[in-house]
C-alpha positions as a Markdown table, in Angstrom:
| # | Residue | x | y | z |
|---|---|---|---|---|
| 1 | Met | 43.5 | -109.1 | -37.3 |
| 2 | Ala | 41.3 | -112.0 | -38.5 |
| 3 | Val | 39.7 | -111.8 | -42.0 |
| 4 | Pro | 35.9 | -112.3 | -42.1 |
| 5 | Arg | 35.1 | -115.8 | -43.3 |
| 6 | Thr | 32.7 | -114.4 | -46.0 |
| 7 | Leu | 35.4 | -112.2 | -47.4 |
| 8 | Tyr | 37.8 | -115.2 | -47.4 |
| 9 | Phe | 35.4 | -117.4 | -49.4 |
| 10 | Val | 34.8 | -114.6 | -51.9 |
| 11 | Val | 38.5 | -114.1 | -52.6 |
| 12 | Ser | 39.1 | -117.9 | -52.8 |
| 13 | Asp | 36.3 | -118.2 | -55.4 |
| 14 | Val | 37.7 | -115.4 | -57.5 |
| 15 | Ala | 41.2 | -116.9 | -57.3 |
| 16 | Asp | 39.8 | -120.3 | -58.5 |
| 17 | Arg | 38.4 | -118.6 | -61.6 |
| 18 | Leu | 41.6 | -116.7 | -62.5 |
| 19 | Pro | 44.2 | -118.2 | -64.8 |
| 20 | Lys | 47.0 | -120.0 | -62.9 |
| 21 | Pro | 49.9 | -117.9 | -64.2 |
| 22 | Val | 48.4 | -114.9 | -62.4 |
| 23 | Phe | 49.4 | -116.3 | -59.0 |
| 24 | Arg | 52.8 | -114.9 | -58.9 |
| 25 | Pro | 54.2 | -113.8 | -55.5 |
| 26 | Trp | 53.9 | -110.0 | -56.1 |
| 27 | Tyr | 50.3 | -110.4 | -57.2 |
| 28 | Leu | 49.5 | -112.5 | -54.1 |
| 29 | Ala | 51.0 | -109.7 | -52.0 |
| 30 | Val | 48.8 | -107.1 | -53.6 |
| 31 | Val | 45.7 | -109.2 | -53.1 |
| 32 | Leu | 46.4 | -109.9 | -49.4 |
| 33 | Ala | 47.1 | -106.2 | -48.8 |
| 34 | Ala | 43.7 | -105.3 | -50.4 |
| 35 | Ile | 42.0 | -107.9 | -48.2 |
| 36 | Val | 43.6 | -106.5 | -45.0 |
| 37 | Ala | 42.8 | -102.9 | -46.0 |
| 38 | Val | 39.1 | -103.7 | -46.7 |
| 39 | Ala | 38.7 | -105.8 | -43.5 |
| 40 | Gly | 40.4 | -103.2 | -41.4 |
| 41 | Val | 38.2 | -100.3 | -42.3 |
| 42 | Pro | 35.6 | -100.8 | -39.5 |
| 43 | Tyr | 38.4 | -101.1 | -36.9 |
| 44 | Ala | 40.3 | -98.1 | -38.2 |
| 45 | Lys | 37.1 | -96.1 | -38.1 |
| 46 | Ala | 36.4 | -97.1 | -34.5 |
| 47 | Trp | 40.0 | -96.2 | -33.5 |
| 48 | Trp | 39.8 | -92.8 | -35.2 |
| 49 | Phe | 36.6 | -91.7 | -33.5 |
| 50 | Thr | 37.9 | -93.0 | -30.1 |
| 51 | Ala | 41.1 | -90.9 | -30.5 |
| 52 | Asn | 39.3 | -88.0 | -32.0 |
| 53 | Pro | 35.8 | -87.8 | -30.4 |
| 54 | Ala | 33.1 | -85.6 | -31.9 |
| 55 | Leu | 33.0 | -82.3 | -30.1 |
| 56 | Gly | 30.1 | -80.1 | -28.9 |
| 57 | Thr | 30.0 | -76.8 | -27.1 |
| 58 | Ile | 28.8 | -75.9 | -23.7 |
| 59 | Arg | 27.8 | -72.3 | -22.9 |
| 60 | Val | 27.2 | -71.4 | -19.3 |
| 61 | Glu | 25.4 | -68.3 | -18.3 |
| 62 | Ser | 24.6 | -67.0 | -14.8 |
| 63 | Val | 22.7 | -64.0 | -13.5 |
| 64 | Arg | 25.5 | -63.5 | -11.0 |
| 65 | Pro | 28.6 | -61.8 | -12.5 |
| 66 | Asp | 30.8 | -63.4 | -9.8 |
| 67 | Ala | 29.7 | -67.0 | -10.4 |
| 68 | Val | 32.6 | -69.4 | -11.1 |
| 69 | Val | 32.0 | -72.2 | -13.5 |
| 70 | Thr | 33.6 | -75.7 | -13.2 |
| 71 | Ile | 33.2 | -78.3 | -16.0 |
| 72 | Asp | 34.0 | -81.9 | -15.0 |
| 73 | Gly | 36.1 | -80.7 | -12.1 |
| 74 | Val | 38.1 | -78.2 | -14.1 |
| 75 | Ser | 37.6 | -74.5 | -13.3 |
| 76 | Gln | 36.7 | -72.4 | -16.4 |
| 77 | Gly | 36.6 | -69.0 | -14.6 |
| 78 | Pro | 33.7 | -66.6 | -14.1 |
| 79 | Ala | 30.5 | -66.8 | -16.2 |
| 80 | Pro | 29.7 | -66.5 | -19.0 |
| 81 | Val | 31.8 | -69.4 | -20.2 |
| 82 | Thr | 32.0 | -71.2 | -23.6 |
| 83 | Ala | 33.9 | -74.4 | -23.8 |
| 84 | Ser | 34.4 | -77.2 | -26.4 |
| 85 | Val | 33.9 | -80.7 | -24.9 |
| 86 | Pro | 33.5 | -84.2 | -26.2 |
| 87 | Ala | 30.0 | -85.3 | -27.0 |
| 88 | Gly | 28.4 | -87.0 | -24.0 |
| 89 | Arg | 27.4 | -86.3 | -20.5 |
| 90 | His | 29.1 | -83.6 | -18.4 |
| 91 | Arg | 28.9 | -82.2 | -14.9 |
| 92 | Ile | 28.6 | -78.4 | -14.6 |
| 93 | Glu | 29.1 | -76.6 | -11.2 |
| 94 | Ile | 28.2 | -72.9 | -10.7 |
| 95 | Ala | 29.5 | -71.4 | -7.4 |
| 96 | Ser | 28.8 | -68.0 | -6.0 |
| 97 | Ala | 28.3 | -66.3 | -2.6 |
| 98 | Gly | 29.2 | -69.5 | -0.8 |
| 99 | Arg | 26.6 | -71.6 | -2.7 |
| 100 | Thr | 27.1 | -74.2 | -5.4 |
| 101 | Arg | 24.6 | -75.5 | -8.0 |
| 102 | Thr | 25.3 | -78.6 | -10.0 |
| 103 | His | 23.9 | -79.4 | -13.5 |
| 104 | Glu | 24.2 | -82.7 | -15.4 |
| 105 | Val | 24.0 | -82.0 | -19.2 |
| 106 | Glu | 24.1 | -84.2 | -22.3 |
| 107 | Val | 26.2 | -82.5 | -25.1 |
| 108 | Ala | 25.5 | -83.5 | -28.7 |
| 109 | Ala | 28.2 | -83.4 | -31.4 |
| 110 | Asp | 28.5 | -80.1 | -33.3 |
| 111 | Arg | 25.8 | -78.5 | -31.2 |
| 112 | Glu | 25.9 | -75.8 | -28.5 |
| 113 | Thr | 24.3 | -76.7 | -25.2 |
| 114 | Leu | 23.2 | -73.7 | -23.1 |
| 115 | Val | 23.4 | -74.0 | -19.3 |
| 116 | Gln | 21.8 | -71.2 | -17.3 |
| 117 | Ala | 21.8 | -71.0 | -13.6 |
| 118 | Ala | 18.4 | -72.7 | -13.4 |
| 119 | Gly | 17.7 | -73.6 | -9.8 |
| 120 | Phe | 20.5 | -71.2 | -8.6 |
| 121 | Asp | 19.2 | -69.9 | -5.3 |
| 122 | Leu | 18.8 | -66.2 | -5.7 |
| 123 | Lys | 16.8 | -65.7 | -2.6 |
| 124 | Gly | 18.5 | -63.3 | -0.2 |
| 125 | Met | 19.8 | -61.1 | -3.1 |
| 126 | Gly | 19.3 | -57.4 | -3.2 |
| 127 | Ser | 20.7 | -54.2 | -4.8 |
| 128 | Ile | 22.3 | -50.9 | -3.8 |
| 129 | Arg | 21.6 | -47.8 | -5.9 |
| 130 | Val | 24.5 | -45.4 | -5.4 |
| 131 | Thr | 24.5 | -41.7 | -6.0 |
| 132 | Thr | 27.3 | -39.3 | -5.0 |
| 133 | Asp | 28.0 | -35.6 | -4.7 |
| 134 | Pro | 29.9 | -35.0 | -6.9 |
| 135 | Ala | 29.0 | -37.6 | -9.5 |
| 136 | Gly | 31.5 | -39.8 | -11.3 |
| 137 | Leu | 33.2 | -41.2 | -8.2 |
| 138 | Glu | 34.8 | -44.7 | -8.1 |
| 139 | Val | 32.5 | -47.1 | -6.3 |
| 140 | Arg | 33.6 | -50.3 | -4.5 |
| 141 | Val | 31.5 | -52.8 | -2.5 |
| 142 | Asp | 33.4 | -55.1 | -0.1 |
| 143 | Gly | 36.6 | -54.0 | -1.9 |
| 144 | Val | 35.4 | -54.9 | -5.4 |
| 145 | Leu | 35.3 | -52.1 | -8.0 |
| 146 | His | 31.9 | -51.8 | -9.7 |
| 147 | Gly | 32.3 | -48.6 | -11.8 |
| 148 | Arg | 31.5 | -44.9 | -11.3 |
| 149 | Ser | 28.5 | -43.3 | -9.7 |
| 150 | Pro | 25.6 | -43.1 | -10.3 |
| 151 | Leu | 25.0 | -46.8 | -10.7 |
| 152 | Thr | 23.0 | -49.7 | -9.3 |
| 153 | Ile | 24.8 | -52.8 | -8.1 |
| 154 | Asp | 22.7 | -55.9 | -8.3 |
| 155 | Asn | 22.8 | -59.5 | -7.0 |
| 156 | Leu | 24.3 | -58.7 | -3.6 |
| 157 | Ala | 23.8 | -61.2 | -0.8 |
| 158 | Glu | 21.5 | -60.2 | 1.9 |
| 159 | Gly | 23.3 | -58.7 | 4.9 |
| 160 | Thr | 25.9 | -56.0 | 5.7 |
| 161 | His | 28.2 | -54.7 | 3.0 |
| 162 | Thr | 30.9 | -52.0 | 3.0 |
| 163 | Leu | 30.4 | -49.3 | 0.4 |
| 164 | Leu | 33.3 | -47.0 | -0.5 |
| 165 | Val | 33.4 | -44.1 | -2.9 |
| 166 | Arg | 36.4 | -41.9 | -3.6 |
| 167 | Asn | 38.0 | -39.4 | -5.8 |
| 168 | Gly | 41.1 | -37.2 | -5.6 |
| 169 | Glu | 39.6 | -35.2 | -2.7 |
| 170 | Gly | 39.1 | -38.1 | -0.3 |
| 171 | Thr | 37.3 | -41.3 | 0.6 |
| 172 | Val | 33.9 | -41.9 | 2.1 |
| 173 | Arg | 33.1 | -45.3 | 3.6 |
| 174 | Arg | 29.6 | -46.5 | 4.7 |
| 175 | Thr | 28.1 | -49.7 | 5.9 |
| 176 | Val | 24.9 | -50.6 | 4.0 |
| 177 | Arg | 22.5 | -53.4 | 4.9 |
| 178 | Val | 21.0 | -55.2 | 1.9 |
| 179 | Arg | 17.6 | -56.8 | 2.1 |
| 180 | Ser | 16.2 | -59.6 | 0.0 |
| 181 | Asp | 14.5 | -58.5 | -3.3 |
| 182 | Glu | 15.0 | -54.8 | -2.3 |
| 183 | Thr | 17.0 | -51.9 | -3.7 |
| 184 | Val | 18.7 | -49.8 | -1.0 |
| 185 | Asp | 19.4 | -46.1 | -1.9 |
| 186 | Ala | 22.8 | -44.9 | -0.7 |
| 187 | Thr | 23.7 | -41.2 | -1.3 |
| 188 | Leu | 27.2 | -40.1 | -0.3 |
| 189 | Gln | 28.9 | -36.7 | -0.3 |
| 190 | Val | 32.6 | -36.4 | -0.7 |
| 191 | Arg | 33.4 | -33.0 | 1.0 |
| 192 | Pro | 35.7 | -32.0 | 3.8 |
| 193 | Gly | 35.3 | -32.4 | 7.5 |
| 194 | Trp | 37.2 | -31.2 | 10.5 |
| 195 | Leu | 39.8 | -32.5 | 12.9 |
| 196 | Ala | 39.9 | -31.2 | 16.5 |
| 197 | Val | 42.6 | -32.4 | 19.0 |
| 198 | Phe | 42.4 | -31.7 | 22.7 |
| 199 | Ala | 45.5 | -32.1 | 25.0 |
| 200 | Pro | 46.8 | -30.6 | 28.3 |
| 201 | Val | 49.7 | -29.0 | 26.5 |
| 202 | Lys | 50.3 | -27.6 | 23.0 |
| 203 | Leu | 50.9 | -30.3 | 20.4 |
| 204 | Glu | 51.8 | -30.0 | 16.8 |
| 205 | Ile | 49.6 | -32.0 | 14.4 |
| 206 | Leu | 51.5 | -33.7 | 11.6 |
| 207 | Glu | 50.4 | -35.7 | 8.6 |
| 208 | Asn | 52.9 | -37.4 | 6.3 |
| 209 | Gly | 55.6 | -35.4 | 8.2 |
| 210 | Arg | 54.0 | -32.1 | 7.4 |
| 211 | Ser | 52.4 | -29.8 | 10.0 |
| 212 | Ile | 48.7 | -29.2 | 9.5 |
| 213 | Gly | 47.9 | -27.4 | 12.7 |
| 214 | Ser | 48.2 | -27.5 | 16.5 |
| 215 | Thr | 46.0 | -28.1 | 19.5 |
| 216 | Glu | 45.9 | -24.4 | 20.1 |
| 217 | Gly | 44.9 | -23.4 | 16.6 |
| 218 | Gly | 41.4 | -24.8 | 16.7 |
| 219 | Arg | 39.9 | -27.4 | 14.4 |
| 220 | Val | 41.7 | -28.3 | 11.2 |
| 221 | Leu | 39.9 | -28.7 | 7.8 |
| 222 | Ser | 40.6 | -32.2 | 6.4 |
| 223 | Ala | 39.7 | -34.4 | 3.4 |
| 224 | Pro | 37.2 | -37.1 | 4.2 |
| 225 | Gly | 38.5 | -40.6 | 4.8 |
| 226 | Pro | 41.1 | -42.3 | 7.0 |
| 227 | His | 44.1 | -40.3 | 8.2 |
| 228 | Thr | 47.2 | -41.1 | 10.2 |
| 229 | Ile | 48.3 | -38.2 | 12.3 |
| 230 | Glu | 51.2 | -37.6 | 14.7 |
| 231 | Leu | 50.9 | -35.4 | 17.8 |
| 232 | Val | 54.2 | -34.0 | 18.8 |
| 233 | Ser | 55.7 | -31.7 | 21.4 |
| 234 | Gln | 59.5 | -31.3 | 21.0 |
| 235 | Ala | 59.7 | -29.3 | 24.3 |
| 236 | Met | 57.9 | -32.0 | 26.3 |
| 237 | Gly | 59.6 | -34.9 | 24.5 |
| 238 | Phe | 56.2 | -36.3 | 23.5 |
| 239 | Arg | 55.1 | -38.0 | 20.3 |
| 240 | Glu | 52.0 | -40.2 | 19.7 |
| 241 | Thr | 50.4 | -41.6 | 16.5 |
| 242 | Arg | 46.6 | -41.8 | 16.0 |
| 243 | Gln | 44.3 | -43.1 | 13.3 |
| 244 | Val | 41.2 | -41.0 | 12.7 |
| 245 | Asp | 38.4 | -41.2 | 10.2 |
| 246 | Ile | 37.1 | -37.8 | 8.9 |
| 247 | Lys | 33.4 | -37.8 | 7.9 |
| 248 | Pro | 32.1 | -35.2 | 5.4 |
| 249 | Gly | 30.8 | -32.1 | 7.2 |
| 250 | Glu | 31.6 | -33.5 | 10.6 |
| 251 | Val | 34.1 | -32.8 | 13.4 |
| 252 | Ala | 36.3 | -35.8 | 14.4 |
| 253 | Ala | 37.5 | -35.1 | 18.0 |
| 254 | Val | 40.7 | -36.7 | 19.4 |
| 255 | Thr | 41.5 | -36.4 | 23.1 |
| 256 | Ile | 45.0 | -37.0 | 24.2 |
| 257 | Gln | 45.5 | -38.4 | 27.7 |
| 258 | Met | 49.2 | -37.8 | 28.5 |
| 259 | Pro | 50.8 | -40.1 | 31.1 |
| 260 | Pro | 52.0 | -38.5 | 34.3 |
| 261 | Val | 55.6 | -37.8 | 35.2 |
| 262 | Thr | 57.4 | -38.5 | 38.5 |
| 263 | Ile | 59.0 | -35.5 | 40.2 |
| 264 | Glu | 60.9 | -35.1 | 43.5 |
| 265 | Ile | 60.2 | -32.3 | 45.9 |
| 266 | Val | 62.7 | -31.5 | 48.7 |
| 267 | Ala | 61.5 | -29.3 | 51.5 |
| 268 | Pro | 62.0 | -28.7 | 55.3 |
| 269 | Ala | 60.2 | -31.2 | 57.5 |
| 270 | Glu | 56.6 | -30.5 | 58.3 |
| 271 | Ala | 56.2 | -28.2 | 55.3 |
| 272 | Glu | 52.9 | -28.6 | 53.5 |
| 273 | Ile | 53.3 | -29.2 | 49.7 |
| 274 | Leu | 50.7 | -28.1 | 47.1 |
| 275 | Val | 50.8 | -28.7 | 43.4 |
| 276 | Asp | 48.7 | -26.4 | 41.3 |
| 277 | Gly | 46.8 | -25.5 | 44.5 |
| 278 | Gln | 46.1 | -29.1 | 45.5 |
| 279 | Ala | 47.7 | -30.4 | 48.7 |
| 280 | Val | 49.8 | -33.5 | 48.1 |
| 281 | Gly | 51.2 | -34.1 | 51.6 |
| 282 | Arg | 53.9 | -32.9 | 54.1 |
| 283 | Ala | 57.6 | -33.0 | 53.8 |
| 284 | Pro | 59.5 | -35.2 | 53.6 |
| 285 | Leu | 57.8 | -36.7 | 50.6 |
| 286 | Gly | 58.7 | -39.5 | 48.3 |
| 287 | Pro | 58.5 | -39.1 | 44.5 |
| 288 | Ile | 55.0 | -38.0 | 43.3 |
| 289 | Glu | 53.3 | -38.1 | 39.9 |
| 290 | Val | 52.2 | -34.9 | 38.2 |
| 291 | Ala | 50.9 | -34.0 | 34.8 |
| 292 | Val | 53.4 | -32.8 | 32.2 |
| 293 | Gly | 53.4 | -29.1 | 31.5 |
| 294 | Thr | 53.9 | -26.0 | 33.7 |
| 295 | Arg | 53.3 | -26.8 | 37.3 |
| 296 | Glu | 53.2 | -24.4 | 40.3 |
| 297 | Ile | 54.7 | -26.0 | 43.5 |
| 298 | Val | 54.0 | -24.2 | 46.8 |
| 299 | Met | 55.6 | -24.9 | 50.2 |
| 300 | Arg | 53.9 | -23.7 | 53.4 |
| 301 | His | 56.0 | -24.0 | 56.6 |
| 302 | Pro | 54.9 | -23.0 | 60.2 |
| 303 | Thr | 58.1 | -20.8 | 60.7 |
| 304 | Leu | 59.6 | -20.4 | 57.3 |
| 305 | Gly | 56.3 | -19.1 | 55.7 |
| 306 | Glu | 55.2 | -19.8 | 52.1 |
| 307 | Arg | 57.4 | -20.2 | 49.1 |
| 308 | Arg | 56.6 | -21.1 | 45.5 |
| 309 | Gln | 58.3 | -22.3 | 42.4 |
| 310 | Val | 57.1 | -22.7 | 38.8 |
| 311 | Val | 58.6 | -25.7 | 37.0 |
| 312 | Ser | 58.2 | -27.2 | 33.5 |
| 313 | Val | 57.6 | -30.9 | 33.8 |
| 314 | Thr | 58.6 | -32.9 | 30.7 |
| 315 | Tyr | 59.4 | -36.5 | 29.5 |
| 316 | Thr | 62.9 | -35.6 | 28.6 |
| 317 | Ala | 64.5 | -35.3 | 32.1 |
| 318 | Pro | 63.5 | -36.0 | 35.7 |
| 319 | Ala | 62.1 | -33.0 | 37.6 |
| 320 | Arg | 63.4 | -32.0 | 41.0 |
| 321 | Val | 62.2 | -29.1 | 43.1 |
| 322 | Val | 64.2 | -27.9 | 46.1 |
| 323 | Phe | 63.1 | -25.5 | 48.9 |
| 324 | Asp | 66.0 | -24.4 | 51.1 |
């Protein structure tokens, strides 16, 4: 490190005025160290402030609670955000609902710089005012929990949203369309509905492995919300799973179309064959398809007369009807 020339001349002048015996080696070392220390102060000061820059504070606020803040490319999480940064210029990004707004700010040392979502496009935002019966239900919009009813949810993007309320009795889901600068009222009731299942044979209705009714027992009182039910006939060898959504005070109807079963009918030649009163052809016949359940098979022959058999058609074993 070079010693400034002015400082050199000052020290030389002082040395010329001092008595000669003073110039011993140890004394010269002390003088040189003092010169280096004094001359190095500006450089040390510059190094210190470069390594330890003055800090300021940025506080970012947004009217949208889901806005994510990024400072100089580093995510700071959702607003509001307070961060210590070196004094100087910084780039702030606020992102929400698929839109991003950028702010360039100058931060002063030992000062707080407030950044609000100025210029953040809030057009297309609306609200939903939620009331429920009973009150105090958990409220979610698009899967995000917002609290318990009654409440108003602000700053929702214009368009369709899924509103869900629930308690221990069940769940109610509704699609709500939000309009710009408007508040939509949504009133939901969480009360039971009914399930009605229609099938050509008797089926047990199971939920979580427990019987809750049958197709012959009429409609079944059910909690609102989605349900997974099993429709079972042990005798027929039939089982099917269905998803059904029960709405408060309404009947959810489920119709079961059971696939047909192939049976074989053996009868004398030229005999007319009827199944449940409907003609299906003359013997000999190939395999025919009939509905599961109890079927009446009739044979009408020109010389042998009429004969009939009642057979139970199931999925567990092939059916075969023989007329001697």
